C-alpha positions in Angstrom: -8.1 -12.7 6.9 -4.9 -13.4 8.7 -4.1 -17.0 9.5 -0.6 -15.8 10.6 -1.6 -14.8 14.1 -1.1 -11.1 13.6 -4.0 -8.7 13.6 -4.7 -6.0 11.2 -3.4 -2.6 12.4 -6.3 -0.4 13.5 -7.0 3.2 12.4 -5.3 5.6 14.8 -2.3 3.3 15.6 1.3 3.6 14.4 1.9 1.7 11.1 4.3 -1.2 11.6 7.6 -0.3 10.0 9.1 -2.5 7.3 11.8 -2.6 4.7 11.4 -4.5 1.4 13.1 -4.6 -1.9 11.4 -3.0 -4.9 11.3 -4.2 -8.5 14.7 -2.7 -9.1 16.4 -4.4 -6.2 16.5 -1.2 -4.1 15.5 -1.2 -0.4 12.4 0.8 0.5 11.7 1.5 4.2 8.2 2.8 5.2 9.6 5.1 8.0 11.8 6.8 5.4 8.7 8.1 3.8 7.6 10.2 6.8 6.4 13.6 5.8 4.1 12.3 3.1 1.1 10.0 3.0 1.7 6.4 2.0 -0.8 4.0 0.4 0.3 0.5 1.1 -1.6 -1.9 -1.2 -1.2 -5.7 -0.5 -2.2 -7.9 -3.4 -2.1 -11.6 -4.0 0.0 -12.1 -7.2 1.6 -10.2 -10.1 0.0 -11.0 -13.5 -3.3 -12.1 -12.0 -6.5 -10.6 -13.4 -8.0 -8.7 -10.5 -4.6 -7.6 -9.2 -3.6 -6.3 -12.6 -6.9 -4.4 -12.9 -6.5 -2.8 -9.5 -2.8 -1.8 -10.1 -3.6 -0.5 -13.6 -6.3 1.7 -12.0 -3.7 3.1 -9.6 -1.3 3.6 -12.5 -4.0 5.5 -14.5 -4.9 7.7 -11.5 -1.4 8.2 -10.0 -1.8 12.0 -10.3 -4.6 11.9 -7.7 -2.2 10.3 -5.2 0.6 12.8 -6.1 -1.8 15.7 -5.5 -2.6 14.3 -2.1 1.1 14.1 -1.2 0.8 10.3 -1.2 3.3 7.6 -2.3 1.9 4.2 -3.5 3.6 1.0 -2.4 2.2 -2.2 -3.8 3.2 -5.3 -2.0 3.0 -9.0 -3.0 4.8 -12.2 -2.2 6.3 -12.3 -5.7 10.1 -12.0 -6.2 11.7 -8.8 -7.3 12.4 -10.4 -10.7 8.7 -11.1 -11.2 7.8 -7.6 -10.1 10.3 -6.0 -12.5 8.8 -7.9 -15.4 5.3 -7.1 -14.2 6.1 -3.3 -13.8 7.8 -3.2 -17.2 4.8 -4.9 -18.9 2.1 -2.8 -17.3 4.1 0.5 -17.1 3.8 0.9 -13.4 5.6 4.1 -12.2 5.2 3.3 -8.5 7.1 0.9 -6.2 6.3 -2.8 -6.4 7.7 -4.4 -3.2 8.7 -8.0 -2.9 7.5 -9.7 0.3 9.2 -12.8 -1.0 11.7 -13.8 1.8 11.0 -14.4 4.6 7.9 -15.3 2.7 5.0 -13.0 3.5 6.7 -11.5 6.6 5.3 -8.0 6.0 1.9 -9.2 5.0 1.8 -11.2 8.2 2.9 -8.1 10.2 -0.2 -6.3 8.7 -2.5 -9.3 9.3 -3.2 -10.0 5.7 -1.1 -13.1 4.9 -2.9 -16.3 4.3 -0.5 -19.1 5.3 -2.7 -21.8 3.7 -2.5 -20.3 0.2 0.9 -18.6 0.7 -0.3 -15.2 -0.5 -1.2 -11.7 0.7 -4.8 -10.8 0.8 -6.3 -7.6 -0.6 -5.5 -5.2 2.2 -4.9 -1.5 1.9 -3.5 0.8 4.6 -3.4 4.5 4.1 -0.8 6.0 6.5 -0.5 9.7 7.2 2.6 11.8 7.1 3.3 11.1 10.8 3.2 7.3 10.3 -0.3 6.8 11.7 -2.8 4.4 10.0 -5.8 6.5 8.9 -7.7 4.0 6.6 -7.9 0.2 6.4 -9.8 -2.1 4.1 -9.3 -5.8 3.7 -11.4 -7.3 0.9 -12.1 -11.0 0.4 -10.6 -13.0 -2.4 -12.1 -12.1 -5.8 -13.3 -8.6 -4.8 -11.4 -5.6 -6.0 -11.0 -2.5 -3.9 -12.6 0.8 -4.9 -10.4 3.7 -6.0 -13.0 6.3 -4.8 -12.5 5.0 -1.2 -8.8 5.8 -1.4 -9.7 9.3 -2.8 -12.1 9.9 0.1 -9.6 8.7 2.7 -6.8 10.9 1.3 -9.1 13.9 1.2 -10.0 13.4 4.9 -6.3 13.1 5.8 -5.5 16.2 3.8 -8.3 18.1 5.4 -7.3 17.0 8.9 -3.7 18.0 8.2 -4.4 21.4 6.8 -7.8 22.3 8.2 -8.9 23.2 4.6 -11.2 20.9 2.7 -9.6 19.9 -0.6 -6.2 21.4 0.2 -3.0 19.5 -0.5 -1.0 18.7 2.6 2.7 19.2 2.3 4.9 17.6 4.9 3.8 16.3 8.3 1.8 18.1 10.9 5.0 18.3 13.0 6.9 20.2 10.3 
């Protein structure tokens, strides 16, 4: 997917750290979320059809992520002002992060920025409580991601962290 030169982080590697501004203008740093799982969802644009469908599905199933000790971070190249209007309109209770300037820097870091179109692709990275990438999917344009795939990945991470299938992991394995 990437035309930026960076490659997609592989499962089992440390997630590239980043800091972006959320829809409220507050900085959010990935490494500050250690101790919990993080679902980083790159999407092309706010207010577009497939993106809105995917994010509304996340919104409607946010309890599943909370139960898996997971925070959702949705990242696009839109400005924080656009993301605030989008979150308000759709009722999103999770962070929408603006990869606006430098344009697409974090999407590039994750290998999902398309320089020709100036947008992030549909890449999702599930990162465990220790900051390690545990799940990666990059879908082509026009193809939504499957929520059940996220659920399965989070269940595997939780099982690995606790040794108990279906258990809820709290904190990192190093706690």
